[in-house]
N, C-alpha and C positions, 0 to 999 in steps of 0.2 A: 618372322609372320608365318605360319602354318598354312595346311592344304588348308583348313579349316576358313581359318582368317576371312585365308583369300578369296575362297567361294561365298563369305557370307559378304565379303566387299564388293561382289560382282553381282548377290544376288542383291544387295540394296540400293548400287545402282540403277541397275535394271527395273527397279518397279518402282523405284522415283519418274524415271522418266517413262514411263507406262501409265502414274495412277491415273485416275478422272478428275478433272477439273471439279471444285465444291457445287459448283452447278449442274452436275448432272446428279449429285448425289441422292437417290430414289429411296420409294417407297416397291410398290409393287408392278410396278410395270419397264417393265424391261429396256433397258438402255445401251444403244451403239457406243464401240467405245470402249480403249482397254487392250493390255496384250495380256490373257494368263498365262503366271506362270508358274508348269509343271514341271516334275521331278517324275525321274523315271529311273526305277530300279539298274534296270539292264538295256544296252543300246539296241537296235535293233539291227536286225541280220540279215535280211533279202525283202523285200518290195515282190514279189512278185507274190501275184495276190493268195495263190494255194497256198501260199507260205502264211499265210495268216496268220492258222493257227497260235503261232509265237507270240503270245499276246505284245509283245514290245514291235512288231511287226503289226499287230494288228489293230494296235491305239494309234498306228498313227494313218494306217491303210482307209479306218474307219473316216477319221477328217475328208481324206482327200481324193476318197472316191463312194461313185453312189454303185447301190445293188438293180437289179435287175425288179425283184420286189422288197419288200417291207417284214419282218417276221416283226408284229404286235409285238413288247415283249411281254405284257400284261397275259394277252388271248392266245397268245400263242400261234392266230392268225396270219394269214398271210393276204398282206394288204400289197396295192397298185404301188409307184413306186415307179423306177424308170420304161417301166412294162404298164400300160396304162389297163390293159387286159390280157384277159389267155383264156387258152379253152387245151383243153388234155379229150385226148381219146379212151376206152372203157378200160384198157389196160396198158396204162402209160407205157403206149412206148411211143407218145406223140402229143407233144407240146407247141404251139402256138403260142406265138404273143406279137400282140401292137402295143407298137413303142410311141411314145410322148414325142410328139413335134418341139423343134426347135429347143431339145437337149444339144450341145456343144462339150468337147473336151476345151481345157483350161487352153490349147495352143487352139482354139477355133474349130478343130474341125468336128462335124458332125458324130453328135453317137447317136447314130443309125442303124438299122436292122445288118451293114454291112457287120459295121460297126460291133454289135453284139454278137453276130454267126464270127468269126476271125475271134473274140473271146472265148466264146464258149467251146469254136475248136482246138483254140488252144488244151485250154484246160479239162477237156473230156478229152484230148486225142496227148499230150504234152504234144513238144518239138525237141526231138532227138539229135537234130542237127545244130540246137541252142542251149542244149540243156536242159528241157525247160520242162518237168517231171511233172503227169498227170495228177490230177487234181483226185484229192479223198471224197467228195461227196461228189462229185457226178461216175455214178457208178453206168455200166453197158453204154455207156454214147455212142453215138455210132457217125450222123452228119448231122451237118444243119444245113438247112435252105434259105433264100432269101426268097420271100414273097412279093416282095415288092418294097421299097426306098424304107416305109414304115413296118414291115409286120416279116418277122422270122420263126422259121418252126422248123423243133429238130424233134430228130431221130433217135430211134434206142435200138438197141441190139433182144435185148428183151424187156420186157417189165421194165420201169426208175420210178420207184411211189413218191422212193425220196429227193426229187429235180428240184421241181417246185418250190420246197424248201432249201435244196441245194442254190435258189440262184438266190437267197436273200441274206447268204451266211456271207464271215466278210472274207474266205476265202471268190468269192467271185466280183468281187471289185472288179466292178468295169477300167481297162486305162486304152488307151487310146493306140490303133493300131500300130504306131508308130513305137510305144511303149514295149509291145508283144515282138517284135521283130532286133529286139538286143540278147545278147544270150544273158541266160541266168545269172552268171558272175553280175556282169556290170549291174543289177538289179536293187542291188543291194546299195545307188546312190540315188535317197534319193528325191534328189535333182534331178532323173531322167526317170519319172514316174507322173506320167501324166494322165490326170483323171481327172471324173468333171463335179466331184465333190466339194464343198465348202467352203475348203481352205485352199490353197499353191501352197508347195516346196519353191520357198524363199530362201534361204539360204540354209545351209551344214556344213557340217564339224564333224567329221566323222568319228565318234565313237564318244561325242561328249556335247555337241550341240545339234538341236535345227530348229529353224524359225518358219513358219505358215503362218500368211497374210489371208486376210475372208477375199476372197472372193467377189467382185463389187456388184458384174451381174447375174450370180444364181441365181437361180428362181424355178427351182423344180423337185425342191426337198418329198419325201412322203406323202399323199394325199392327204392324209386324213389328221398330219400334224398341224395343227395350230397356228405352229412358227412357219413364215412361208419367207423367201429372198432369201438374200440379204443374212449372212449370221451375226448376229451383233457382236461379236467378238472382232476387234482390228484383227487381232493375232492369237498362236500360241505361243510359247516357248519353249521344247522342251529342253530341258539340263540332264545331262545321264549323270546320278549321283545312288554310288555302288549301298553305300553306308545309310543301314534305316536310322542311323545317331543322327544323322546332317539330314534328313531327308524333314526326321521331325524335329527336328527345330528349327530349322529351318522357317516350317511352314506354321509353329505355335509363338516364333521372334515377329512372325509378319511377312515375310523375306518373300514368301512362295504359297503359294494360293491351292495351288491342290497338289498330289504323289498319289506315287502306287504304289501294291505289296508294303500295306503300314502291318506290322504285325503287331499276332494277337495280343502281346502282352505291353503292348506299346496303349493298345487302344480305350483304357482307359486315363493314361498320360491325356491324352487329344480328346475325349472328350467331354472330363472335367473342368474345359477350359473351354469349353460352347463350340469345337469344333468336329464333323460331322460322320461318323464313318458314313461308308458306302460300303456294303456286301454282295451284290448278286451273283448268285446262285448263275453256273456255267453250264447246269441243267443234264451234265452225260456223264460217262465213267467217272466211276468216284477214282478220287486218291485211295492209292491201291500201291501193295505190291507183289507184283507177278513174279510164275518162274516162269524159268526154258529150261523143261524138262527134257533134251536132247542132253544136257550136264547128266551122268548117271548117276548125280549124291541126289537129284532132283526125281529124276527117272520115277520113282515108285509110288505113286498119288498114297500111301498112306505115309513118307515121311512129308508130302504139303501140306496132307491133314492136319499132319498130326502140330506142324507148324503155324499155320489157321489154327489152329487151337488152342498154342500158344501165345498167340498174341491178345494185348489186351486192348485195344481198341480205342473200350471208357477210359484206360489209364494215363492212354494215349492224349485223344483230345481234352481231357480233363486237366493236363498237366500245363499241353504246350500249348493248347490254342485257347476259344470264347464262343462262346452261344451262335459267331456265327459261323460255325464252321458243324453241323450234325453229324455225330457218331453215322457211318456208311450204315442200309439196312438192306445191302444190295450193292450187286455192283456201278449200279447208279442209283444216280439222285431219285430222292425222292420225291420232287420238281418236274423228273423229265418220262417225255413221252412214255407209257408201257409198261413205267416200274411196277413191278412185282414185289413186295417184302418176304426175303428172305431170312429172316432173322432166326429162324429156328434153325438156321445152314453157319449162322455164325458164332456158336458158341463159345467160354475161353473155357478151357478146361486142362492143365496142366497133368494132373492123374489120366486121364483119357489120351491126349498127347506123349508122352513116357509111356504107356502104353503101345501106344503103333508105333511110335521109335526101336522099342525090344521087336513090336511084332514082323518092322521089315528086314532086323536083322541088327540093326546099330546100338552098340552097346557104349554103355562110360567108361572111360581111357582111364589108366593111375591119372590120367589129370583135368577127370571129369568132363571130356570133350567124349563123344556118344565118337563110337570108330567101326568099319565094319568090313573085313579082311584087310585091316591095317593100312583103310585111307580116311582119315579125319572125317570129322562132320563138317569143314571149316567150309564157307560161302560167300562168295563176293559182293558189294552192289556203289553202286556210283552213286554219290548225292543228286538232285538235279534242284539246277539251282534256280531254274524258276517258282517251283513249287514250293511254299509257305515252310520255313520250318525243315525240309527236309531231311537237312543231315539230322537235326535233332532226333526226327521223329526214326530215324532209321537205325536211330545210336538206341533209342527207346524200345523200338525191336531188337537193337540185339541184345541187349537187358534182359528182355523179356524170354527171346529165345535161349541163351547165357542157363535158363533155369528147369533146362529139358535138357544141356546138354551140347548145345549145336549153338558153333560160333561166328557169327555175324561179324565179319572186316567191312570197315564203311569207307571209302575211298571218296576223295575230292571229285568236286562235281568240274573243276578246272584243270584238271588234269590234263597233258595233252595226248595221253595213251586212252583216254575215258571213246573217243567214236569208234579204236577200233577194238577196244575189249568189248565194245557192248557188242560186236554183233557179234560175238564170240563164246560161246554158252557155259567153254569148260574155263574162263577166265569169266566171266559174268555170270553166272546161274541165278539172279535175284536184282530188282529191278523194279522202284519207283518207274507208275504210269499214269497219268490222265490226259481226260479230250473234251473237248464241251464240245457241243453242238445239239441244238435244241430239236432232235430229228433220231430215230431207230438209231438209221443208219453210223449213229455213231458208235454205236458195237463192235460192225462190220470195219469200221473206223479206226480203232481200238485192236484188235485180232486177229482180222483177214490178214494171212501172209501177205498181197500185194498191196495193203496199206499199211501202219505202222507194221508190224508183226512181232508185237510186243514179246510173245512165248520163242520165236523164233523155231520158222519151221522152214520142213525144205521147199525148195520153188520159194524162198519170199523175200526177204532184201540182202535176208547174208552165206556167203557159200562157204560157211562153215559149217552148215551142220550135215550131223550126218544119216540121220534118219527120219525126228520126231518127225510126225505130220497127224495131225487129225479131221479127218475126210471128215466127222459128222459131225465136228465143230464148224466145218469150213461149210459146210449145208447148211446149217441154222445159218450161218451168214449170207451166205448169197440169198436164202428165202426172205430174210429182214429185207435188202435189198430190189427184192428183181420180181415180191408179193403182190399184184395191185389192191388185193380184198384184203379192205385195212381190218379185219378180223381177225385171220385167218397171218397179216402182218406184225401183230398186237401180239394173235399167239408163238409164234415161232420170238419174240422178242423177250417172253414170262422166258421161254421156253431156254432159249440162250442165255439168259437170268441164271438157272438152276444147273443149266449144264453145267457156267463153269466154278463157279462154288459146287459143286458135285465133283468134280476133277481138281477142284483147290489149284486151280493156274493162277486164283489171284485174290489176294488177303486186300481187301476194299476197305479204308479208315474211317474213313470220312469225306463226307457232301464239301469237296473245294467249293467257295468264291473267289470272287478277283475283288481285293480288296484292297479301298478306295481313304482319302482322308481330305476334307477339304475346307477351308476356310469358309464362316458362318455371313462374309458376302456374297460367297459364288454359288447367283443361283440358278436353277433351270437344268441343273446334268441330269443327261438321261445316259441309260444303260443299252446296248442293242438285246438279244435274249438267251446272250450269252458271257454278258455281262465285259464289256470293252464297250469305253467310254464313246459315247457321242459329243460333241461342244458345241457342235450346231449353232441349239438354244440356250448357251452358258451365255449370262450376264455379269453384272459383275454392278453390286449395291455400294461402293464405294462412295 
């Protein structure tokens, strides 16, 4: 018996075990019952809430934690959730939240002002002893103050205009103080995560499956949702299924209900059989190729501009992707707050690319690869496994760059040396990158040396950097994260988009959605503002 046969046999048995009785087969009215079989491409890594940016992590945290506020995915407005109201002072250095009464974590402890303060003290300051890192969505944090059992106030060292939205994101999921007492390395065990969400962790087989069950007394969803009270589903079973063909096969055969990471080339197969494609926008920094200028091969802006001109994003999208993947027209998505169309900086021009490389002193060698002072223009990038068809994307980029005499070697994303090499620009001068968040602070998250540091600057997360730092860029990013005046903040957002492209630090390729597919009987699917699913209101019309 093959592994796929064993897998399908298991799924069939599970599907039979959770199928709804015929008396519950309904039309338009949600019904309770049943377990959603959800196939995930990758196993989660860590469920410390600020690690929720990795989609397999966030897809779990979104079911087992609540957030202080709720960002409406349609309007992007911030609405009440665990906080029923709030006030912000004029310069965005003080935020006061009134906490909803009667909310508890799944272990019975109260989700009160003390618990909220503990969460954001940890997210804002980190905990070195427990190796819990600072959240990338909390900037300029100073301290919390518990005013009374249901009122908490937060203070910031300088303005933090993105904090209110930051309380709504997956990285700010609220967990019990008991969970926050555990070291970071233990938080990969889902059974140790105590949240207040509509589902709780029932069982886990690390790296293979995760069972969630409905919390019977849950009664504190976002205030404006029509659905209140317990989830409709009895539970969710996550099964890690790395092969695209197996996920698709299980879905169309009726052996799974919902799958993540459907590739563009599978969309037609799914849609022709009346299954639904979901492709919510991630509303942040676009799927891009970024450079590490500390590497002398890409230190010259003319080389980076040449490679940008040699990149045909339209060919990449039309060859590998679908209508759900719009070609990038800036470093951030067209649905992002503060977006400015930068299409005029994203031209495709091979002749101009060759001229810039000539000007930079890189001349074609006997083998066609450009070289300067005896050093060939050979670059390296590791594929990013979470990003859709990233290996194929990088390989097509490599073909395009080959036309101007530049070689790009694409290495496997699961290579044992990847993590270490990625910190060293001499070994990895090129890298894929993207990040989703529906707030301008997302640009700082991507490029700032104390956050993701994708450009690898001196003073950032790598000790391999010899000299590269861009104080002008960092100043713009600081302005985005600390400017309380809305118009001035948006001006900085526009400036960042133009500056990153003028310096050719990044080559944006496409606006990345999160792509899912669901069976036609799966009703009520919703997504938060950057594409992670919420199964709170899902029901099965079987």
